N, C-alpha and C positions, 0 to 999 in steps of 0.2 A: 371486493368481498360482497358488497351490496348487489353488484351486477350479477355475481354468481348465484346469490339467493333468488333474485328475480328470474334468472334463467332456469333455476331448478323449479321454482314455482310454476313457470310457464310450461315446463316439461310435464309436471304432474297434471296441470290443467289440461294440457294437450292430450295426455293419455286417457283422461277421464271424460272427455267431451262427449256429449250426447250425440247420437246419430241424427237427431233433429236439426242440429246446427248446420252440418255440411249439406244435408238434404234441403233444408230451408234456404240456405245461401244459393245453392245451385238453382232451385226453382225461381228465386228472385232474379238471379242473373239471367236465366233463360227468358224470364218474362220482361225484364226492364231493358236489358242491352238492345235487343231487337227494336223495342219501342223507341228508345232514345235515338238510336242510329236512324231509324225510319223517319222520325220527326225532323231531325237535323238535315237529313237528305231532302225531305220535302221542302223545308224552309229554304235551303240553299237553292234547290231547283226553282222554287217560287221567285226568289230574288233574281236569279239568272233570267228566268222567263220574262219577268217584268222589265228588266233592263233591256233585254233584246227587243221586247215589244216597243219600249219607248224609243230605242234607237231606230227601229223600222218606221215608227210613226213620224219621228222627226225628219227622217230622210225623205219619206213620202211627201210630207208637208213642204219641205224645202225644195223638192223637185218641182212641186207646183209653183212655188215662188220663182224658181229659176226659169221655168217655162214662161211665166208671166213677164219676167224681166226681159226675156228674149223677144217676146212679142211687142212689148211697149218700147223697146229700145232704151231701157233704163240707163245704161252706161253712157249712151250718147245724148240723153235728154238733159235739159237744164232744170226741169221741174221734177224733182224726185220726192216731193213731200208725201204724196199719196202712197207711193210704194214703201217709203220709209216707215209710214204709220203701220202698214201691214207687217213689215219686218219686226217692228217693236211689239206688235200684238202677238205675233207668232213666238218671239223670243220670251215674252212674259208668260205665255201659255205653257211653255216647256221649261220654265225656270232656267233660261239660258241666255246666250248672247249670240248675235248674228253680226258678222262684219262682211262687207263687200270689197273685194280687191280687184282693181282694174288691170289692164295689160301692162302698165308701168309698175306693178306690184305696190301701188299706192292704195291705201284704204280710203275709199270714197264715202263709206257709210258705216257707222258703228252704233248699235242700239244702246251701248253704254256711253257714247259721245265722249270717249277719252282717247281714242287712237286714230281719229280721222286725220287724213293727209300724211299719216306715217307709212313707212314701208313695211311690207310683210313678204319676206322671201323664204319662208319656211319650206322644208322639203315637201310637205303635204301639198302646199300651194303650187310648187313647181310641178309636181306629178299631176295635179289637177289641170294645169294649163296644157298638159299633154293629153288631156281627155280621160284621165283615170280618177274616179271618185275614191276617196279614202275614208276610213272609219277606224277609230281606236278608242279604247276604254282605259282610263287610269283608275285602277282599283284603290290605290293609296289615297288619292284626293277625291275620289268618288265623282268623276265626271267623264263624259265622253265627248270626242271632237270628230266632226265630219267636214269634208270639203266636197262641194258640189259645183260642177262647171256651169257657167252662164254663157250660152253661145251667142254669136253675133247674129242679129236679125236678118242681115243680108247674105250671110254665108253660114249655113248650118253646120259646117265642119270646123269652123274657126271658134276657138274659145276666147270670148271677149273679157271674161272676168270669173271670179271664184267666190262662192258663198262659203265662208268659214263659220261653222256653227259649233258652239260648245253648249252643253246642257248638263246640269247637275242631277245626280241620282240620289241626292240626300232625301227627297220626299219618299222615294221608293224604299230606301233603306230604313227610314223612320217607320214606314208602314210595316216593313218586315219585322222590325223590333216590336211593334205593337202586336203583330201576329205571334211572335215568339213568346211574348209575355203571356198571351192567352194559352199558347201551347204548354208553357211551363206550368200554369195552373192545371191544365189537363193532365200533365205528367204527374203532378202531386196526387190528383184524384186516382189516376191509374195505379200509382204506387200503393196507395191505401188499399185499392181493390186487389192488387196482386199480393199484398201482404196477407189479406184475409184469405184469399184463395190458396196461397202457399201454406198458411197455417192449417187450413182444412185439408189440403192435399197431404201434408206431412203426417197429420193425425191419421188419415185414411191409409197412407202407405205403410206406416209403422204399426198399425193395429195388429197385423199377424205376429210381428215380433214381440209386442207387449203380451199377446195371448200366449205365445210360446214361453216368454219369461215367467208368466204366472204359473204355467204348468211345471216349469223347472223349479220354481219356488215351492210348489206343492211336493215335488219329488224330494227337494232338500229337507222338507219337514219329516221325511221318512216314508212317504207313500211311493214306494219304488214301482208299483204296478200302474201308476198313472199313465194314461195314453198321452204321449207328448207329440204325436205326429201332427205336423203343420204343413199342409200342401198348398197353401195359397200361392206362394212363389216357389220357383225352383230352388232358390237359395234357402228358404225356410225348410223346404222339404229335405234338401241335402243335409242341412245342419241337424234337423230333427232325427233323420235316419242315423247320422253319425253319433249323436248323443244317445239314441236308442241302443245302438250297438255297444256303446260304452256302458250304459246301464245294464245291458245283458251280461257284459263281462263282470261288472261289479256284483251282480246277483250271483253269478257263478263263483266269484271269489268269496262272497259272503257265505254261500252254501258250502264251498270247499273249506272255509275257515271253521264253520260249525261242525262239519264232518270231521275235520282234523282234531278239533278239541274233543269231540265225542270219541274219536278213535284213540287219541292219546290217553284219555281217562280210562277207556276200556282196556287198552294194552297195559297200562301201568297197574290197573286194578287187578287184572287177571292173575299175574304171578303172586301178588300179595294175598289174594283170596286162596290160591293153591297152598301157599306157605301156611296161612292160618288154618286151613282144613287139615293139613298134615300135622301141624303142631297140636291142634285140638285132638286129633286122633291119637297122637302119642300120649298126651296128658290124660286122655280118657281110658287108656289101657293100663292094666296092672301087670307087673312082672313081664315087661316087654323083653323079648329075646334080643340079644345083641345084634343078630343078623337083621331082624326086622327094624331095629333102631337105626342100624347103619343104612339100611335101604331108604328109610324115611328121611334121614339126614342128607343122603345123596340127592334125593328128589328136591329137598329144600334148597340145597346148594345149587342144583340146576336151575331152579326158579329164580334164585338170587342172581345167577349169571345172566339169565334171560332178562331180568329187570335191568341189570347193569348195562347189558348190550343195547336195550331200547333207549336208556338214558344217554348213553354215549352217542348213539346215532342221532338222537334229538339235538344234543348239543352241537354235533357236527353240522346238522342242517341249519341251526340257528346262526352259527358262525358264518356259514356260507351265504345265508340270506341277508346279512348285514351289508349295507351299501359300501361300507369302508373295509369289507373283507379283503385281505391282501393275499397275493400269491408270492411265494418265495421262488421266483423264476431263476432257473440256472440251466445250463446246457447239460442234458442228460442222455446217456446211451440207452435208448429205448429197448434195444435187443436184450441188454443185460437186465434192465428193469423187469421186462416181461418174464425172462428166465427165472429171476429170483422170486417173482410172484407165483409162478407155476410150481416152483420147488416147494414153496410154503404150503400150497394147496394140494400137493400130490398125495399126502397121507389121507386126506378126505376122499380124494378120487379113488385111491386104492381100496379104501374101506367099502366104497360103493361099486367097486370093480368097473370104474369108468376110466377109459384111456385118455390121457392128456397129450395133445399133439401141438407142438409149436412149429409154425412154418414161417421162416424169415426170408422174405423175398430179397431184401437188401439191408445193409447196415444203416440204421437211422439214428441221427442225433437231433434233438429239438429243444427249444426253450420251453420248459414246463416246470410246474411245481411237483417235484418227485414224490413227495408224501401223498398229496391229494390224488395225483394221477394213479399211484399205486393202489390207493383205496378204491378208485373207480374200476380199475382192471380187476382187482380182487373180487369186487361185488359181482361183476359180470361173469367171471369164471366160476365163482362159488355158486351162483344161481344156476349156471349151466350144468354144474355137477349135481346139485341137489334135485333139480327137476328133470333128471335124465332117466333113461330106462336102465335096467340091470345090464351090465357089460356093454354099456354104450360108449360114446366117444365125445370129446370136446376138442375142437380144433381152433387154435388162436393163430391168426395170420397178421403179420406186420409188413406194411409196404409204404412207399412214399413216392411223391413226384417232386417237381421243383418248388411247390408251394405248400403242400399239406402232407401229413402222414396219416395212414389209415390203419386202424386196428379192428380186426374182424374176429368176433367170438361166435362160432357156430357149434351147435350141439345136435345130438340125435334124440333129444328128449321128447316130452309130451306135447310140446307146442303150445301156442296161445291162441284162443279163439279170436277170429277177426273182429267180432263186435266189441271186444274189450281191449283191443290193442291201444286205443287212444288213452286209456286210463292207467296203463301199467306203470307210468312214471309218477302217478299221484301217490302222495304219502299214505302209508298204511293200506294201500289197495293190494288185495291178493286175488289172484285168479281162482285158486283152490285153497280156501281158508283152512280146511281140515289138514291138507298135506303140508301147508305152511307151518302149522303148529307142530306137526311131527318133525319137520326138518329144522325147526327153531328159528324160522324167519320172522322179522319184525315188520316187513312191509315198507321199510325205509331205504333199502339198499339201492334200488333203481332211481329213487328220488335223489339220493346223494350223488349217484353216478352222473345223472343228468346235470345237476348243479355244477359238479366239477368240470364237465365238458363245456358248459356255457361260460364258466369263469375263464376258460382258456380260449374263448372266442370260437368254439368249435360247434359241432352238431352231432347228434346221435340218431340213428335210424334203426327201426326194427322190421325184419322180414320173417314172418312165421306162418305156419299152417298147423292146425291142430292135428296131433299124431305124427307129424313129420319133422319136428324139431324147430329151432329158432336160430336166427342169425342177427346179432347186434353189430352194427357198423359205426365206428367212431371216426370222425374226421376233425383234425386239429391242425392249425397252422404250424409250420416248422419254426417260424420266427414270431414271438409274441410281441404284439404292439399294444401298449397300454391305452 
């Protein structure tokens, strides 16, 4: 349980970590890792160069000793004290040991004086007697060993003995450790410098983001017109442009909301005002004839119906706007649904002398909400009838392919100007407000239709020219996928 709590805390911390942290860490890593690797490489190279230099120096010095032994006939001489002194001085100078082996593999001289008269038949000695000098380095015990041939003074091709030299590299390694300790101090200093530079760099790099955040905070306080453009980096430019587009959408939504509230208030107030005027007119007249009284009451009833229609449409929109709005999906015979809808609207069409035509390309069955889709079709056809010319026509076409069904509602009506076609699905928007009031429209029909189509994962498109009629095309999947 405690582990889960710690894990949860770490996740929260990880989500809220400042951008300073990863940027600072990256700058530190990019600054320190190359430096550390570089220093370690230099130190290793320094030790290697020192060891190789020491081995070369020892080899050269022992070559000199070997030549001198050859000239003086050291191995054949009885008096070796002078040469032995030189061997000891050379061995002490290189912190090592020198032994001389004769042809019988017997050690005739040892600067440590502990192996004289003993045999030495090591592989390196045997190879050296064949004229091959050897050199090897023991990294674990920190010493190197070399063998150098000593030739016979009378026969330059004959190896009379072997110099076996061992030298410790501990002084070199100690010197390397001293240099490394100095380098460590240098690394600490560089670390502090890199920390300061990284802090400064992070502050400089993140300055545009802080300025951008300050502007967003200003916007959050309600100043939506604040200029939030930040073009210092491509990233800040892209983010600011994306946020600016979002703010533009929010402004449009806010303006649309204000217009919607204003339109709702106006639309609901208009019928009430008309009812009040009619009622006041009735109350202000004496001895009102029954015919006039009936006419006024019919007008009041019409205004009440209009008010009720607006309220019903608003409630329908509110229900569709809810995120949890549900569709009662079922397999529906669309041919039958369209025929029933046209049958219901035919009296209105006959009254306006508009011909209703249903063209069914094929039988179509789809997963839809029958009630909501019927409302959408009814709104489209009713609008096509109302905004039509005298003795015009409305053609409803139903077709489908393997994935979608298509419902097309075309009319011979007045058409819609191109400049306002983007707004016809807005709530309460009317192209011709005077004509809309005559026909009893509320300005909500197309908004409801669009919501129904979107709820079915579909799309609706308008093609219209002023004076030449309009065509609405609805495309909805045959199979509904939640």
